[in-house]
VOGU-3710 file (C-alpha; in Angstrom, 3 decimals, decimal comma):
1> xxxxxxxxxx> -26,048/-18,945/10,918  -24,289/-20,153/14,044  -21,191/-21,210/12,142  -20,456/-17,704/10,907  -20,172/-16,308/14,423  -17,320/-18,749/15,170  -15,130/-17,327/12,411  -12,191/-15,236/13,492  -11,127/-11,822/12,373  -7,838/-11,780/10,504
11> xxxxxxxxxx> -6,084/-9,878/13,297  -6,876/-12,547/15,913  -5,358/-15,441/13,959  -1,726/-16,404/14,444  0,902/-16,163/11,730  2,047/-19,597/10,603  5,315/-19,942/8,663  4,583/-20,885/5,057  7,580/-23,225/5,097  8,441/-24,599/8,536
21> xxxxxxxxxx> 11,876/-25,416/9,957  11,622/-28,940/8,469  11,068/-27,477/4,992  7,376/-28,449/4,877  4,146/-26,583/4,252  1,589/-26,506/7,116  0,390/-30,113/6,868  -2,408/-29,597/9,400  -4,431/-28,033/6,571  -4,397/-31,072/4,265
31> xxxxxxxxxx> -7,955/-31,828/3,120  -9,292/-28,932/5,242  -11,906/-26,495/3,954  -11,189/-22,906/4,827  -10,189/-19,336/4,166  -6,535/-18,339/4,128  -4,519/-15,134/4,003  -1,006/-15,109/2,549  1,612/-12,603/3,697  5,044/-11,623/2,418
41> xxxxxxxxxx> 8,272/-11,624/4,435  7,307/-8,351/6,178  3,829/-9,739/7,016  2,071/-7,506/4,493  -1,123/-9,146/3,224  -0,698/-10,334/-0,378  -3,697/-12,583/-1,091  -6,894/-13,878/0,505  -8,583/-17,004/-0,833  -10,637/-20,012/0,128
51> xxxxxxxxxx> -10,457/-23,671/-0,798  -11,821/-27,159/-0,283  -8,195/-28,220/0,396  -6,235/-25,349/1,921  -2,942/-27,295/1,813  -3,137/-27,915/-1,953  -4,042/-24,283/-2,575  -1,104/-23,092/-0,464  1,194/-25,372/-2,461  -0,104/-23,945/-5,765
61> xxxxxxxxxx> 0,303/-20,358/-4,567  3,846/-21,032/-3,368  4,835/-22,271/-6,824  3,087/-19,405/-8,620  4,195/-16,571/-6,293  7,138/-17,834/-4,164  8,456/-14,331/-3,493  5,175/-13,364/-1,762  4,509/-16,486/0,357  6,204/-16,323/3,762
71> xxxxxxxxxx> 3,363/-16,350/6,295  -0,199/-17,622/6,323  -3,278/-17,298/8,525  -6,029/-19,888/8,148  -9,601/-20,307/9,365  -11,024/-23,776/8,685  -14,661/-24,843/8,672  -16,128/-28,328/8,969  -18,681/-28,281/6,181  -18,394/-26,543/2,823
81> xxxxxxxxxx> -20,376/-23,340/2,551  -19,507/-20,975/-0,258  -21,453/-18,214/1,501  -19,423/-18,523/4,707  -16,132/-18,776/2,791  -16,895/-15,763/0,567  -18,165/-13,684/3,499  -15,019/-14,436/5,489  -12,780/-13,660/2,504  -14,569/-10,317/2,002
91> xxxxxxxxxx> -14,465/-9,499/5,730  -10,705/-10,092/5,842  -10,136/-7,902/2,770  -12,247/-5,167/4,391  -10,379/-5,604/7,682  -7,125/-5,164/5,761  -8,272/-1,688/4,724  -7,809/-2,284/1,019  -7,530/-4,853/-1,709  -4,421/-7,042/-1,322
101> xxxxxxxxxx> -2,034/-7,065/-4,292  -3,021/-10,599/-5,280  -6,784/-10,102/-5,171  -6,946/-7,202/-7,610  -5,538/-7,008/-11,120  -2,928/-9,674/-10,262  -5,396/-12,393/-9,223  -4,622/-14,540/-12,278  -0,989/-14,761/-11,186  -2,203/-16,409/-7,980
111> xxxxxxxxxx> -5,021/-18,568/-9,327  -4,091/-19,680/-12,865  -1,261/-21,838/-14,216  1,975/-20,011/-15,007  1,979/-18,970/-18,682  5,607/-19,197/-19,780  4,849/-17,438/-23,079  4,665/-14,112/-21,244  8,023/-14,626/-19,511  10,073/-15,823/-22,475
121> xxxxxxxxxx> 13,475/-14,266/-22,990  13,903/-12,247/-26,216  15,938/-15,157/-27,631  13,191/-17,650/-26,794  10,563/-15,352/-28,347  12,611/-15,045/-31,540  12,960/-18,832/-31,768  9,268/-19,378/-31,051  8,103/-16,798/-33,614  10,441/-17,995/-36,358
131> xxxxxxxxxx> 8,207/-18,472/-39,459  10,141/-21,616/-40,380  8,802/-23,379/-37,268  5,992/-25,847/-37,571  3,661/-26,651/-34,668  5,952/-29,414/-33,343  8,938/-27,065/-33,265  6,891/-24,490/-31,342  5,745/-27,141/-28,846  9,365/-28,188/-28,300
141> xxxxxxxxxx> 10,370/-24,562/-27,675  7,479/-24,083/-25,223  8,460/-27,250/-23,349  12,053/-26,038/-23,070  10,933/-22,632/-21,776  8,628/-24,380/-19,286  11,547/-26,536/-18,109  13,713/-23,442/-17,639  11,021/-21,671/-15,593  10,390/-24,864/-13,616
151> xxxxxxxxxx> 14,111/-25,085/-12,784  14,127/-21,444/-11,656  11,121/-22,027/-9,395  12,652/-25,205/-7,984  15,934/-23,427/-7,283  14,128/-20,546/-5,598  12,015/-22,888/-3,456  14,392/-25,745/-2,784  17,737/-24,047/-2,429  16,832/-20,532/-1,293
161> xxxxxxxxxx> 13,733/-21,253/0,841  14,670/-24,749/2,065  11,534/-26,514/0,825  11,952/-30,265/1,358  8,847/-31,529/-0,418  8,768/-32,632/-4,023  7,182/-30,260/-6,513  5,855/-32,024/-9,615  4,464/-30,140/-12,561  1,933/-31,547/-15,019
171> xxxxxxxxxx> 4,046/-32,585/-18,045  1,139/-32,377/-20,516  0,568/-28,691/-19,793  4,188/-27,844/-20,652  3,374/-28,449/-24,336  0,897/-25,575/-24,069  3,449/-23,358/-22,331  1,751/-23,698/-18,950  3,112/-24,774/-15,588  0,805/-26,145/-12,928
181> xx> 1,246/-28,715/-10,224  0,221/-32,262/-10,919
//
C-alpha cells in the first residue's frame, strides 16, 4: 500500500502542546482521521490511539486523564483504513520500546467514561450504600458525586492548565455515575 509508506515514525513527528497559549486544543485536527501519541509533562509517552476525529478524541482523553496530557504527536490520513491506523499504532508502541502506561492495564481509564463509583469518598460510599436508600436516592447521590468530580476536573483544566474551551458533560450519564463529554 502506497499510503503506508508515507506514515512517519513517532520520533520524526514534532511535539505539539496539548493546550496552546490561547488555551485551546490543536484545532487543526478537527474532523481529521489519524493516529496520535499523548505525552506527559516530561514528554514520556502515555498513550497511543487512533480516531476518525483526532480532535474529539484528544478532548476526551484530556478530561479523563488531564495529569498525563501535555504533548501530542499526530499523523493524519485522508481516507479511513483500520489496517493503516492499527499498524501505525503498533509501530509507534514498538518504537517506544514498551507498552505505554495508557495502552496496557489502564486503557479503560483513557477510553471509557469516568466511573465515579470507584472514586467516591468514604462518606459518599456510606451514603450510597445506606440500606434505607431507594433507587432514586442512589441516583441523586451518584449525580452529586459526578458533579463533584466534574468540578474537580474543570478546576484542574480551566484554572490550573488555562483551558479556555467549554467542557460539557452528558447529563444523562451522571445518573449512572458516569462522566463523559457530550
